[in-house]
N, C-alpha and C positions, 0 to 999 in steps of 0.2 A: 317550854312548854308549848311558846305557840306552834310549833309545826303540830305538836300534837295535837292540839284544840286545833287547829286548822283542818288534818287530819280526820279529825274524831265528823265534823262537820262534813266533808265531800261526802263521807260515809253515809254520814246520816238525811243524805240529800239522793245519794246516791239509791241506797237504801227507798223513798220517798218513790224517786222517778219509778225503781219496779213496781214498788207495791201501787199507784198508778196505771201501769203497764197488765199486772193484775187482774185490775179490776176489770179492768178495760174486755180484756180476755175472760175472762169470769162470767161477766155481764154480758159478751154477745155470746158465750155458746148458753148459756143458760138457755135464751131467746134461739139457740141454733140459726145467730146470725150475724150476713162479716160485717165485722170495723174498717170505716170510714177512717185512714189520717188523714192530716188537713196542716198545714204552716202554713202560717202569720205574718204580715211585715204592715209597719206601720209606725206612727210617732205618736208619741206622750209626752203631753204640757201638764209640766208641774200645776197644780193652782191658788200651791202659795204662791204673790208675790216676791218675800224675802228668796224662796227658793230659786224661782225661776228667775233673779238677777243673783244671784250664788254661783248658782246651777247652768246656766244658760234654757233659753225659754222653749225646746225641744230637743228631742231625747230619742232615739230607736228605740222599736218594741217586736222583738216579733218571737210567734208562739207554736209550740208541737199540740197537737191535740186532738181525740179524737172527733167524729163529725157525721152527724150524718144528713144524706142527702139533701131528706125533708122534713121535720121536725116535726113530732107524732105533737099530736095538742092536747096532751094532759101533760102532766109534767114526765119529768126524765134524770135519771142519771147523768150527768154528767162529767168529766175532768179535766186538768189541764195541767200542760207546766208553760213557764213561756219566760221570759228577759225581759229588761230594763237594761239599756250598756247609757255613761256618758262619758263619754274621754276628755281629757285636759289637763292642765294642769291637779283639780280635781277627778278622784277615778271613782261611778258609783254603780256597782253592779245590785240590780235587786230580781226575786230569780225565786217569784211564784210557786206552787206546789198545793191548785185549790180544787174542792169537790164541789159541786151543789146540783138547781138543778132546771132543766132549759123547757122550755115551751112552746108551738109552733104559733102563732097567730088564726090562722086563716089553713087549708088543706088543702094536696096536691097544685098547686102554684109551681108556674116558671118561674116566677116573683115568690117568694116567702116571704113576710117578716118575722122574727122569732124574738122571746128577752131571755137570757140568759142569767140567774145571779151564787157565784160561789165565795171561798172562802177557804183556807188553805194556811200554815206557814208558807214563811218565808224565809227564805238567804240572805242578806244582807253584805254587801263588803263596801266600805267607804277609805279613798286612799288620797290624804290630802300632798301633795309630795313637797308646795312650797310655805306648808307648817310641820309635817312630819307626822299630821294627825292620825292615823290607824286606826280603825272598828271595826268588824265582824256582827252580825248578830244575828240571831234566827229571832224572827218576831211573826205577827198575824197581816196576812192580808186578805180584802177583802171588793167580792167588786164584781158589779152588775151590769152589763151588757142591753141591746137593743142593737140585732145586726137582720137582715137580709139575706137570704141566699138567691141568686139565678143562677137558672137552670141546675138546680141538681149538683154543682159543680162547683160556682165560684160563693166569695159572701166579700161582706163590708160589713163594720161595725162599728157606734161608738161605744164606750165604754167606758166606766167613771170604778177607780183601785183606791182604794182605800189602804194604809201601809202605819204602823205600827212605827215611832221616831225610828232614826233610826240619826245616828251623833249627832242630836241635838235636833234635826233638819225633819221638814213636815216634807214624806215626797207623795204623795199623794195625785191622782188628778187625770187630764181626760184624754182618753188613745182614740184615733179613726185609725182603721184597719183595712186591710182588702188581705184577704186567702181566697187561695183556691184547696180544694181536693185533693194529693199528693197519689194515694194511690189503695188500698180494701185487702185487708186480710180476713178471708174467711176459718171457722176455723171447725 
């Protein structure tokens, strides 16, 4: 039965990722623009001292998301799939799929600040090999970020994430990330 639940959750996450792609493509085709895709890498620091003591001070954060070379000065839709990973005697995976809005704070600069607010479901997996505790969970993630785009290709971001609890632990935290636009898709 555990295997069936796991396959169902993975199918749900794949479906959500496909929905993310379809929404991004639909938004681009509606405006006859191209979609830029960007990759992000950074560090994630849990804000709970108990979580840091139990699981470590920093984690790896990676994401793949739609990206605008220049953020509009009015709010616009954005979607993102990201992942947080901790390996050790305890393994934790947090995979949010979020939707929200973003806004550039200035126009047409080689250095443009922006803000983003998103929310959506996340898939969480917790496995402690020393105690045998395992848990998978679909919960809520909400995040807010302040970032800057440099030369319409690179960006840096400070972000706070809220996660509903997984295995009784609080995985809320702060991320410092850098990213690069990988490619464009014209529809």
